C-alpha angles and dihedrals in degrees: 000000000000093000091049090053095045090049092064108067090149089060107026119054097179142005102220100177134012127178128177123185127181124186117168106303095344120093125181125190125187130178143166117207135177116228123218090252090062097255124118134232120211108199131191128172132174118199124190119191089348093305123116104241104164134020139171123182120179129183114207136186120245086264091055098254114145114249099173136348130196124192145143100226105143096233100108107060091162092070112096092225092050126196090019113074143139134226119226132160092348093306134103119235137182113267135205091195111114103157145013090265090056090051095047091049091051094046091047089053092046092053090050091054103267119140117271112246104169 
């Protein structure tokens, strides 16, 4: 994750927090980064045997209000992309985001004027 974040200077202005834990086959990575637009991303990934099993990525305003959130918690079976979904304006929506790279690509496009497609 750290290399992915460092490789995006046009999107990420600062890495404010980075934690990496490894216990047997379970790896957890958490980070908080500031984007060039002044918002923040809170990132959390759990890998088991080198496979991404759980993720939660949340974009927040400078005053810590949630803008968007993407995760794969299996608590919204009604969403066509279950378990992948995103939170926006109090509602749950289908999501094509499956990894941090997907999210960074989408946010990079959004900042360059492309349409948001969560």
